[in-house]
C-alpha positions in Angstrom: -52.9 51.7 -10.9 -56.4 50.9 -9.7 -56.4 49.5 -6.3 -58.5 46.5 -5.2 -58.9 45.8 -1.4 -58.6 42.0 -2.0 -55.2 42.4 -3.5 -53.7 45.4 -1.7 -50.1 45.2 -0.7 -50.0 48.0 2.0 -47.0 46.8 4.0 -43.7 48.7 3.7 -41.9 45.5 4.6 -43.7 43.7 1.8 -42.7 46.4 -0.7 -39.1 46.2 0.5 -39.1 42.5 0.0 -40.4 42.9 -3.5 -37.6 45.4 -4.3 -34.9 43.2 -2.8 -36.1 40.2 -4.8 -36.8 42.2 -8.1 -34.2 45.0 -8.4 -34.7 45.5 -12.2 -36.9 48.7 -12.3 -38.7 50.8 -14.8 -38.1 54.5 -14.2 -40.9 56.8 -15.7 -40.6 60.6 -15.8 -43.1 63.1 -17.2 -40.7 65.5 -18.8 -41.1 68.7 -20.8 -40.9 66.5 -23.9 -43.5 64.0 -22.7 -43.2 60.6 -20.9 -39.8 59.0 -20.9 -39.0 55.5 -19.5 -35.6 53.9 -18.7 -34.6 50.6 -17.0 -32.0 50.3 -14.3 -31.3 48.1 -11.2 -32.2 49.7 -7.9 -31.3 48.7 -4.3 -32.6 49.8 -1.0 -30.8 52.1 1.4 -31.2 49.7 4.3 -30.0 52.3 6.8 -32.7 54.8 6.0 -36.1 55.2 7.5 -39.0 54.5 5.1 -38.4 53.2 1.6 -35.3 54.8 0.0 -34.0 53.7 -3.4 -30.4 54.0 -4.6 -29.3 53.7 -8.2 -27.7 55.4 -11.1 -28.4 56.1 -14.7 -25.9 56.4 -17.6 -25.4 59.7 -19.3 -27.3 61.2 -21.0 -30.4 59.4 -19.6 -30.4 61.9 -16.7 -31.1 64.6 -19.3 -33.8 62.6 -21.1 -35.5 61.8 -17.7 -34.8 65.4 -16.5 -33.7 63.6 -13.3 -34.2 65.5 -10.2 -36.5 68.1 -11.8 -39.7 66.1 -11.6 -41.3 63.4 -9.6 -40.3 59.9 -10.7 -42.4 56.8 -11.0 -40.4 53.6 -10.3 -42.2 50.4 -11.2 -41.1 47.1 -9.6 -42.5 44.0 -11.2 -42.4 40.7 -9.3 -43.6 37.2 -10.2 -46.5 37.1 -12.6 -48.2 34.7 -15.0 -51.3 33.4 -16.8 -53.9 31.6 -14.8 -56.2 29.4 -16.9 -59.9 29.0 -16.0 -59.3 25.3 -16.6 -57.5 25.3 -13.3 -60.7 26.3 -11.4 -63.6 24.0 -11.8 -66.4 23.1 -14.3 -68.2 26.4 -13.8 -67.9 29.1 -16.5 -65.0 31.4 -15.9 -62.5 33.6 -17.6 -58.7 33.5 -17.4 -56.7 36.0 -15.3 -53.2 37.1 -14.6 -51.6 36.8 -11.2 -48.9 39.3 -10.3 -47.2 41.4 -7.7 -46.2 45.0 -8.5 -45.4 48.2 -6.8 -45.5 51.8 -8.1 -43.2 54.0 -6.1 -43.4 57.8 -6.3 -40.8 60.4 -5.3 -38.4 63.1 -6.5 -34.8 61.8 -6.9 -31.9 63.6 -5.3 -28.8 63.8 -7.6 -25.7 62.5 -5.9 -22.2 64.0 -5.9 -19.5 62.1 -7.8 -18.2 60.7 -4.5 -21.6 59.5 -3.3 -22.3 58.2 -6.8 -19.1 56.1 -6.7 -20.2 54.8 -3.2 -23.6 53.8 -4.6 -21.9 52.0 -7.6 -19.8 50.1 -5.1 -22.9 49.1 -3.2 -24.7 48.0 -6.4 -21.8 45.9 -7.5 -21.3 44.3 -4.1 -25.1 43.6 -3.8 -25.1 41.5 -6.9 -21.5 40.1 -6.7 -21.9 38.9 -3.1 -23.6 35.7 -4.2 -20.9 34.8 -6.7 -18.3 32.2 -5.8 -15.5 34.7 -6.4 -17.0 38.1 -6.1 -15.5 40.9 -8.3 -15.3 44.2 -6.4 -15.5 47.5 -8.3 -12.4 48.8 -6.4 -11.0 45.5 -5.2 -7.6 46.1 -6.9 -5.6 49.2 -7.8 -6.4 48.5 -11.5 -10.2 48.2 -10.8 -10.2 51.3 -8.6 -8.6 53.3 -11.4 -11.1 52.0 -13.9 -14.0 52.8 -11.5 -12.8 56.4 -11.1 -12.8 56.8 -14.9 -16.3 55.4 -15.5 -18.1 57.2 -12.7 -18.1 60.3 -14.9 -20.4 58.5 -17.3 -23.1 57.9 -14.7 -25.3 59.9 -12.5 -26.2 58.5 -9.1 -29.5 59.2 -7.3 -31.3 58.6 -4.0 -35.1 58.6 -4.0 -37.1 58.7 -0.8 -40.4 57.0 -1.7 -43.1 59.6 -0.7 -46.0 57.2 -1.6 -46.6 53.9 -3.2 -49.4 51.8 -4.6 -48.8 48.1 -4.6 -50.8 45.0 -5.5 -50.2 41.3 -4.8 -52.9 39.5 -6.8 -52.5 35.8 -6.0 -56.0 34.3 -6.3 -57.0 35.6 -2.8 -60.6 35.7 -4.1 -60.7 31.9 -4.9 -61.6 29.0 -2.6 -58.7 27.1 -1.0 -59.2 24.1 -3.2 -58.9 26.2 -6.3 -55.8 27.9 -5.0 -54.3 24.5 -4.4 -55.0 23.4 -8.0 -53.5 26.6 -9.4 -50.3 26.1 -7.4 -50.2 22.5 -8.5 -50.4 23.6 -12.2 -47.8 26.3 -11.7 -45.4 23.8 -10.1 -46.0 21.3 -13.0 -44.6 21.2 -16.5 -47.4 22.7 -18.5 -47.1 25.6 -20.9 -47.8 28.2 -18.1 -45.9 26.5 -15.3 -44.0 29.0 -13.2 -42.1 27.9 -10.1 -41.5 31.6 -9.2 -45.2 32.4 -9.3 -46.0 29.2 -7.3 -43.5 30.3 -4.6 -45.2 33.7 -4.4 -48.6 32.1 -4.2 -47.4 29.8 -1.4 -46.2 32.9 0.5 -49.6 34.5 0.3 -51.4 31.2 1.0 -49.2 29.5 3.6 -52.0 27.0 4.6 -52.2 25.4 1.2 -50.7 21.9 1.3 
């Protein structure tokens, strides 16, 4: 991904926030059979130093990806959307696309069955915690027995991110008045309204009314 100084997201904390808020990831591996991509949720190992991802893939995706044998590219896509030149001013302009994304690079470590089961527990808890009546993977004897059976169909991994490239393109190159109009349109009810993108822009531009 080509980097642009105006839109660089260089902060590890910023990338962690992006992962927490957008856990659905694209995993890309350059295998002996060419490029292979899969899609799985990821979470952070919050106890580790640096950026460390935890996840799993279903069998036989680990064979297709040749997981653990090559570096992996993990793509995290956050809020994004079309920005019309009609939201700028009367001067000639072209449309653009605002977005936040991170490309994370590392070689995954394959987990043992026991560690894989622990990661599956953490994944389920991570998403169930916000439910009114969370379902735990091993919350009952019946659930625990089921979890023990299905773990054989998955392969868990931990990936320490060795390097990342991230961009947070939120109209930082536009005047404050233009940014305010863009946010107003995104918060409206037009065809390209996006409350999620508007929130991300307000985070980048905290002084906009």
